[in-house]
Structure formats: C-alpha cells, structure tokens
C-alpha distance (Angstrom), angle and dihedral (degrees) to the residues before:
residue distance angle dihedral
M1 . . .
Q2 3.81 . .
L3 3.89 115.5 .
Q4 3.83 114.9 -130.9
P5 3.81 117.2 -135.1
K6 3.68 114.2 -107.7
A7 3.78 117.5 -106.9
T8 3.81 111.3 -99.5
T9 3.82 118.8 -119.3
N10 3.88 97.3 -162.2
A11 3.75 95.2 113.0
P12 3.83 96.8 60.2
T13 3.82 91.6 40.1
K14 3.85 90.5 54.0
N15 3.78 91.2 47.6
R16 3.89 90.8 52.0
S17 3.85 89.4 48.3
L18 3.84 93.0 50.9
S19 3.71 89.5 45.9
L20 3.73 91.6 51.2
R21 3.83 91.5 48.3
T22 3.80 90.3 49.2
R23 3.81 91.0 52.1
E24 3.70 90.0 49.8
K25 3.78 92.5 52.0
I26 3.81 90.9 50.3
A27 3.76 91.5 49.2
G28 3.81 89.9 50.4
Y29 3.75 92.5 50.6
I30 3.81 90.4 49.0
F31 3.78 91.1 52.0
I32 3.78 93.6 49.2
S33 3.81 94.7 40.0
P34 3.85 96.0 96.2
W35 3.82 88.5 56.1
L36 3.83 92.3 44.7
I37 3.71 93.3 48.6
G38 3.78 91.6 47.7
F39 3.85 92.4 47.8
L40 3.81 92.0 46.9
F41 3.80 97.6 49.9
L42 3.82 102.4 27.7
T43 3.79 100.7 36.7
F44 3.79 118.5 12.5
I45 3.87 100.1 41.4
P46 3.89 91.8 43.7
L47 3.85 88.7 49.4
I48 3.75 92.6 52.9
F49 3.84 90.7 43.9
S50 3.84 90.5 49.4
L51 3.79 91.1 50.8
Y52 3.83 92.6 49.3
T53 3.82 94.1 46.7
S54 3.76 91.8 50.4
F55 3.85 85.3 71.9
T56 3.88 91.4 50.6
N57 3.80 138.8 66.3
Y58 3.87 90.5 -116.1
D59 3.80 110.7 167.3
I60 3.85 101.0 161.9
T61 3.86 93.7 -119.0
S62 3.80 104.6 61.4
E63 3.76 139.6 38.4
M64 3.79 116.4 -61.7
N65 3.90 115.2 -121.9
W66 3.74 129.4 -174.0
V67 3.88 111.4 -113.3
G68 3.82 99.3 170.6
F69 3.84 113.3 -146.1
K70 3.82 94.6 -15.5
N71 3.88 93.8 112.4
Y72 3.81 90.4 50.9
I73 3.84 92.5 47.1
T74 3.80 90.8 47.7
M75 3.75 90.7 54.4
F76 3.89 94.1 55.7
T77 3.78 100.3 34.2
I78 3.84 111.1 29.7
D79 3.84 113.3 15.9
P80 3.88 109.7 84.7
L81 3.80 92.4 -179.7
F82 3.83 89.3 60.3
W83 3.83 90.8 61.4
K84 3.78 91.4 42.8
A85 3.85 91.6 51.9
L86 3.83 91.3 46.4
Y87 3.84 91.1 49.3
N88 3.80 92.1 48.8
T89 3.77 93.2 49.8
T90 3.82 93.8 45.8
F91 3.83 89.6 48.9
F92 3.84 89.0 53.0
V93 3.77 94.5 47.2
V94 3.82 95.6 45.6
L95 3.84 93.3 52.6
S96 3.79 103.1 29.5
V97 3.84 99.7 51.2
P98 3.85 97.0 54.2
L99 3.80 91.3 40.9
N100 3.78 92.7 50.3
T101 3.78 91.8 46.0
I102 3.84 93.2 49.3
G103 3.87 91.4 43.5
A104 3.79 94.9 48.4
L105 3.76 94.0 45.0
S106 3.78 93.9 45.5
L107 3.83 90.9 49.6
A108 3.85 90.9 48.3
V109 3.84 92.1 51.9
L110 3.77 90.1 51.0
L111 3.83 94.1 46.8
N112 3.89 90.2 46.1
Q113 3.84 89.4 73.7
K114 3.80 119.7 111.6
V115 3.81 101.1 -121.5
T116 3.79 133.2 131.2
G117 3.80 116.4 -82.7
M118 3.82 95.1 15.5
R119 3.82 91.6 139.8
I120 3.74 91.1 59.6
F121 3.82 91.3 50.6
R122 3.85 90.3 48.7
T123 3.83 90.3 52.5
V124 3.79 92.1 47.9
F125 3.80 93.1 53.3
Y126 3.74 95.2 43.0
L127 3.90 95.0 50.4
P128 3.79 95.3 77.7
H129 3.83 88.3 59.7
V130 3.82 86.8 60.1
L131 3.79 94.1 46.5
S132 3.81 104.7 69.0
G133 3.81 138.7 135.5
V134 3.72 137.3 69.5
A135 3.85 93.8 -34.6
V136 3.84 89.7 62.3
Y137 3.81 93.1 49.5
L138 3.83 89.8 51.0
L139 3.77 88.1 50.4
W140 3.84 89.8 53.1
M141 3.83 90.9 50.4
E142 3.83 85.4 63.1
I143 3.83 94.1 42.9
L144 3.83 92.4 51.6
N145 3.82 95.5 39.1
P146 3.89 104.5 136.5
Q147 3.81 95.5 -133.3
T148 3.78 107.6 28.8
G149 3.83 102.9 15.4
L150 3.80 119.5 126.2
V151 3.84 93.7 -124.6
N152 3.79 96.9 52.0
V153 3.79 90.3 43.7
A154 3.81 90.8 53.9
L155 3.82 91.0 46.9
S156 3.84 89.6 52.8
W157 3.82 90.0 59.3
F158 3.80 85.6 67.3
G159 3.73 95.6 44.3
I160 3.81 93.2 -102.4
H161 3.81 118.7 138.3
G162 3.83 103.1 -140.1
P163 3.82 121.8 -135.9
A164 3.84 124.2 -103.2
W165 3.83 89.5 -111.9
F166 3.83 108.9 -170.5
F167 3.83 91.6 17.8
D168 3.85 91.9 57.6
P169 3.87 117.9 66.3
H170 3.79 90.3 -148.8
W171 3.88 93.8 55.0
A172 3.88 100.6 34.5
K173 3.87 95.2 86.7
P174 3.86 93.3 44.0
G175 3.77 85.3 50.8
V176 3.87 92.2 54.8
I177 3.88 88.7 45.2
L178 3.78 91.4 52.4
M179 3.83 88.1 47.2
Q180 3.82 89.3 52.4
L181 3.88 90.4 60.7
W182 3.77 85.7 69.4
G183 3.85 87.9 81.9
V184 3.80 102.5 50.1
G185 3.77 90.9 111.0
G186 3.89 90.4 87.2
G187 3.83 91.5 56.6
M188 3.79 89.6 39.2
L189 3.87 90.2 60.3
L190 3.72 91.7 52.4
Y191 3.77 94.7 48.8
L192 3.79 89.3 46.5
G193 3.77 91.6 56.8
S194 3.74 91.6 46.6
L195 3.81 91.6 49.4
Q196 3.78 91.4 53.3
S197 3.81 91.5 52.1
V198 3.78 93.0 61.4
P199 3.89 106.9 109.4
E200 3.85 112.0 -109.4
S201 3.88 87.8 -143.2
L202 3.81 89.5 72.2
Y203 3.78 92.1 55.2
E204 3.83 91.5 45.7
A205 3.75 91.1 51.0
A206 3.83 90.7 49.2
E207 3.74 92.9 49.3
L208 3.85 89.9 52.6
D209 3.85 86.8 54.0
G210 3.78 89.8 52.2
A211 3.82 99.5 -107.9
G212 3.75 115.3 161.9
P213 3.88 127.6 -137.3
W214 3.73 93.3 -90.7
Q215 3.81 93.9 46.8
R216 3.75 90.8 49.0
F217 3.77 90.9 50.5
W218 3.77 95.0 46.6
N219 3.86 99.3 41.4
I220 3.88 99.6 33.4
T221 3.80 114.8 16.6
L222 3.77 98.2 41.0
P223 3.86 97.3 47.8
M224 3.80 90.1 48.0
I225 3.71 97.1 53.7
T226 3.79 96.9 43.3
P227 3.82 93.3 104.0
I228 3.86 89.2 61.3
M229 3.84 91.1 42.7
F230 3.82 88.5 52.0
F231 3.82 90.8 50.8
E232 3.80 91.8 48.3
I233 3.79 93.1 49.2
V234 3.77 94.7 48.0
T235 3.80 94.7 46.5
G236 3.77 89.4 41.7
I237 3.78 93.5 56.7
I238 3.78 91.5 45.9
G239 3.77 91.5 49.5
G240 3.76 92.9 43.7
F241 3.76 92.9 58.8
Q242 3.81 87.8 52.5
V243 3.79 94.2 56.5
F244 3.84 107.4 139.8
Q245 3.81 115.9 130.4
Q246 3.80 95.2 58.4
G247 3.85 91.9 56.1
Y248 3.78 94.5 39.6
V249 3.91 94.6 52.8
M250 3.80 99.6 32.1
S251 3.86 90.6 54.7
T252 3.76 85.2 78.1
A253 3.77 93.0 57.5
S254 3.73 93.0 83.8
G255 3.78 95.8 41.0
G256 3.82 97.5 -88.6
S257 3.83 125.9 130.0
P258 3.76 119.4 -93.1
G259 3.80 110.1 -81.1
S260 3.77 94.9 12.6
G261 3.81 93.6 117.5
S262 3.89 93.1 -127.8
P263 2.85 138.3 -151.2
V264 3.85 96.1 56.0
N265 3.83 94.0 -39.9
S266 3.79 90.5 -62.5
L267 3.86 89.8 132.6
L268 3.81 95.0 41.3
F269 3.81 98.9 122.9
Y270 3.76 123.2 -174.4
N271 3.80 96.3 -103.9
L272 3.81 89.3 47.2
E273 3.80 93.1 52.7
M274 3.75 89.1 47.6
W275 3.86 89.3 52.7
N276 3.72 90.7 50.7
Q277 3.78 94.1 49.0
A278 3.86 91.1 49.4
F279 3.77 104.9 38.4
V280 3.88 103.8 20.8
N281 3.82 102.4 34.8
F282 3.79 92.7 26.2
K283 3.88 92.2 -134.5
V284 3.77 95.1 139.7
G285 3.78 94.2 160.4
Y286 3.79 91.4 54.8
A287 3.82 92.0 44.9
N288 3.86 88.5 51.6
A289 3.76 89.9 52.9
M290 3.88 88.9 52.1
A291 3.87 88.0 49.9
W292 3.80 93.0 53.7
L293 3.75 92.5 47.1
L294 3.79 89.1 51.7
F295 3.78 88.5 51.4
A296 3.73 90.3 53.1
I297 3.85 93.4 49.4
V298 3.82 91.4 50.0
M299 3.81 92.7 46.8
V300 3.76 93.3 51.1
L301 3.84 93.3 47.6
T302 3.78 90.6 47.1
W303 3.86 90.7 49.6
L304 3.81 89.3 49.4
N305 3.82 91.9 48.9
F306 3.82 90.2 52.9
K307 3.84 91.4 47.6
L308 3.85 92.0 49.1
S309 3.77 92.2 43.2
K310 3.78 91.0 77.2
R311 3.76 89.6 68.4
W312 3.81 99.9 54.2
V313 3.84 111.3 12.3
H314 3.81 113.5 96.0
Y315 3.76 120.1 -153.2
E316 3.76 117.8 -165.1
G317 3.81 93.3 -143.2
G318 3.81 95.1 44.2
D319 3.77 134.3 -88.0
Q320 3.86 93.7 -28.8
C-alpha cells in the first residue's frame, strides 16, 4: 500500500505570519503617532511655510506677495545691521568655542585627580551649569560693573584699570564670552567621563617607556578623548550661532532697551536681529530669509567639521 503525502499547511501559516507582521506595523505606527503628528504640525509644516515666506513680503498684517530673492538680495546689499549681526555672532563663535573647550578640558583634568573630597569639588563646578537664565545674566551685570563689579575690583588690586565692559562697545562682546564660561561645567562633565574611560594600561606602558606627564597627556589622553572633543566643538558652534538671550538681556546693562544690541549694536547678534525684524519691524518674510541663511551657514560648517574630523579624531574601533 502506497502512502499518500500529507497536505502541506504552508499557505495558511504564511498568511498568519503576514497578518501578525501587519498587526505589529499598525501597533508601531499607533505608538509613534503622537510624535509623528507633533513633528508634522509643529516642525515640518512650519519649516515649509517658513521657506515659502522667505520669498515673500509677509508681515502678518497685510496680504502676502511673492518677491523672489529680494529678501536675500537686501540682506547682502542694503541692510548694514545684517552684516553687523553676522560679524558679532561670528566673533562670539570664534572666541567662545575654543575658550569653552580649553576651559572645560582643563577643569576636567584637574578634577580627575585622586584626592580627598573630589566629588564635592566636581559638584561645585557643575552647579553653575544648572543655574542658568536671566537671573544669571543679572548677576553678571553686577560682577562686570565698571565701578563696583568683582572683576574690576580684583584687577585694581594688581594696579590694572578694568574696562567698562557692557558700557564699552569694544568690551561688550568679550564680557558676554567671559560670562559664557560660567557654564563650562556641562562640557567638563563629559570630558571627565571620557578621561576616566582611558585604559590605565596605556599609561603604565608609557611610564615604562619613560614618558613624562605632558607626553602621556599629549600622546595618550588627548587622542583618546578626541571623539568627545569633536562632539563639543560641533555642538558648541551650532549653539554659538544660536546665541540670543545673552544679547537680549545684556543690552539693558548700558541703559538700552531689551534686544537693542546696546552699546552701539555691539551685542546685536544674528538671532537677535532676526527677532527684531520679525517681531519689532514685522518683516517676517525677511526674518525667515535670515533664518534659512543661518541654517545654510551652520550646515556648511558642520559638514566641514565632519570632513576635517577624519584627520584628528581618533576612534578606538577604527574610523567609524
């Protein structure tokens, strides 16, 4: 008697599998739907609207008309405040990013020593990063007061006549950069974690070869923490081009109105000028054109950073 092959049941099993996969997809979309809806209505559509209005004379109150590249041409050829704001912001980024990097790294190296009470010191130096906002800016107005401020009083002990800081257009931006160093505790914490992840075996091998402290730092520590340094520089540049609050609040230090960029537009940063154009002059289309130009500048600088990073950033597992 010849046995008949059993009927295969692959087709129903496959159907059940596909059905299960479909149900999982639907469940996944349901779970991420709050984020998708938020991204669509609060980010994507406003972005497209902003890009469109940058080619119009949109001013909120009247009819919006297409003007082509007029807003962009006005920025480069007519508006002197645009160049002033771009210069002030570039000045701030060029000085504040290296100083913040050096300050945070130096602080992290000091706080990486094995001495008693180091946890307390780490907490003390990190606290200013938590304390931020307008109250801190008001505090720095007092610290950098030309007559009674702590900095100028300390300089006078050494016979140095301190600058007028926020009353002097040449010293207003350095004053904001000095104030920015208040928050190096956040970067310090990242560098500290990176320093503690460097294998001790590398230092022991270097000591056996006769390497001194500086040689060990330059040839071992610094290459091993370059990924964190790269992260800090990239985010520092992006954040630097978004500086706003400091200029808005510190404009009042010399008696100017909030957001005026006083003294003599020395604190008129790019985002502050964009704010003034949109919400003071009601030139929303022009302000959106400024925003998209800023986006292009930041994108190009970030791309350059990633291209140049291949020459100096060391990854333990290779290039990736």
